[in-house]
C-alpha positions in Angstrom: 32.6 4.0 -60.2 31.4 6.5 -62.7 33.6 8.1 -65.3 33.0 10.7 -68.0 35.2 12.6 -70.4 34.9 16.4 -70.9 34.8 16.8 -74.6 36.5 20.2 -75.1 39.0 20.1 -72.2 39.9 16.3 -72.6 39.6 15.8 -68.8 38.7 12.3 -67.6 36.6 12.7 -64.5 35.8 9.8 -62.1 33.6 9.4 -59.1 34.4 6.5 -56.7 32.9 5.4 -53.4 35.5 4.2 -50.9 34.8 2.5 -47.6 37.5 2.6 -45.0 37.0 1.2 -41.5 33.2 1.3 -42.0 33.2 4.9 -43.1 32.1 5.8 -46.6 34.0 8.5 -48.5 33.7 9.7 -52.1 36.6 10.5 -54.3 36.3 12.7 -57.3 39.3 12.9 -59.7 39.9 15.1 -62.7 42.9 14.1 -64.9 44.4 14.8 -68.3 46.1 11.5 -69.3 48.2 13.1 -72.1 50.2 15.2 -69.7 50.0 13.2 -66.5 48.1 15.9 -64.5 45.5 15.1 -61.9 43.4 16.7 -59.2 41.6 14.7 -56.5 39.1 15.7 -53.9 37.7 13.5 -51.1 34.3 14.1 -49.6 32.3 12.7 -46.7 29.1 13.7 -48.4 27.9 12.0 -51.6 25.9 15.1 -52.4 29.0 17.4 -52.2 31.0 14.9 -54.3 28.4 14.7 -57.0 28.2 18.5 -57.0 32.0 18.7 -57.7 31.7 15.9 -60.3 29.0 17.9 -62.2 30.9 21.2 -61.8 34.0 19.7 -63.4 31.9 18.4 -66.3 30.6 21.9 -67.1 
């Protein structure tokens, strides 16, 4: 699991690899803990998940 905090927007962004029935999936979540808001996206491709993770950090 990888997790970083966006400094100006106070988002906590996490990147998690999940294996379900032998199939790997990648979950990227963006959340703001102070107001209990979150957005999660699930990808089959690690490359696409990493791209979303980096996009949310910028």
